[in-house]
C-alpha positions in Angstrom: 3.1 -11.4 0.9 -0.2 -9.5 1.7 -1.8 -10.6 -1.6 -1.4 -14.3 -0.8 -2.7 -14.1 2.8 -6.2 -15.5 3.4 -9.1 -13.0 3.6 -9.2 -13.2 7.5 -5.5 -12.3 7.8 -5.9 -9.4 5.3 -8.8 -8.0 7.3 -6.8 -8.4 10.6 -3.8 -6.6 9.1 -6.1 -3.7 8.0 -7.4 -3.4 11.5 -3.9 -3.4 12.9 -2.9 -0.8 10.3 -5.6 1.5 11.6 -4.3 1.3 15.2 -0.6 1.0 14.7 1.8 3.4 16.5 2.5 6.3 14.1 6.3 6.4 14.9 6.7 2.8 13.6 5.3 3.6 10.2 6.8 7.0 9.4 8.7 5.7 6.4 5.6 4.0 5.0 3.5 7.2 5.5 6.2 9.2 3.6 6.0 6.8 0.7 2.2 6.9 0.6 2.1 10.7 0.8 4.7 11.0 -2.0 2.4 8.9 -4.2 -0.9 10.6 -3.2 -0.5 13.7 -5.4 -4.0 15.1 -4.8 -3.8 14.5 -1.0 -7.1 12.5 -1.1 -5.9 9.8 1.3 -6.1 7.3 -1.5 -3.8 6.4 -4.3 -5.4 6.1 -7.8 -4.0 4.0 -10.6 -2.7 7.1 -12.3 -0.8 8.1 -9.2 0.7 4.7 -8.9 1.8 4.7 -12.6 3.4 8.2 -12.1 5.2 7.0 -8.9 6.7 3.9 -10.6 7.8 6.0 -13.6 10.3 7.7 -11.3 12.0 4.3 -10.6 15.0 3.2 -12.6 13.4 0.0 -13.9 12.2 -1.4 -17.2 8.7 -0.9 -18.6 7.7 -4.5 -17.8 8.8 -4.1 -14.2 6.9 -0.9 -13.9 3.7 -2.5 -15.3 4.1 -5.4 -12.9 4.5 -3.0 -9.9 1.4 -1.1 -10.9 -0.6 -4.3 -11.3 0.5 -5.6 -7.9 -0.4 -2.2 -6.2 -3.8 -2.4 -7.9 -4.4 -5.8 -6.4 -4.1 -4.2 -2.9 -7.6 -2.8 -3.5 -9.8 -5.4 -1.9 -13.0 -3.3 -2.3 -12.5 -2.9 -6.1 -12.9 0.9 -5.8 -10.0 1.6 -8.1 -8.0 3.2 -5.4 -5.8 2.0 -2.6 -6.7 3.5 0.8 -4.0 4.5 3.3 -4.9 1.6 5.6 -4.9 -0.9 2.7 -1.4 0.4 1.8 -0.1 0.1 5.4 -1.6 -3.4 5.8 0.2 -4.5 2.7 3.5 -2.9 3.4 4.0 -3.4 7.1 6.7 -5.8 8.1 5.9 -8.9 10.1 7.8 -7.4 13.1 5.6 -4.2 12.9 2.3 -6.0 13.0 3.4 -8.6 15.6 4.4 -5.7 18.0 0.9 -4.3 17.7 
């Protein structure tokens, strides 16, 4: 998973995410946009919490999901940027094609 990759690989994935073909990430973009309530281009913790509330999972699972998403923030800004989200959610096939 993205969180267990070494720092160099995470940086490389973020660079690829910035340049990836838009058609291959339409589904990921839709997911991101559905969570980005204020259309800021970033997902704040509150937006993440609201998004996972809509899932049919238990409270512990929701808390775990939010925690994992917060760990996608390598800069510690308290938000997940679009490219950080893409880098973490791209499949191996997607980034190897690029």
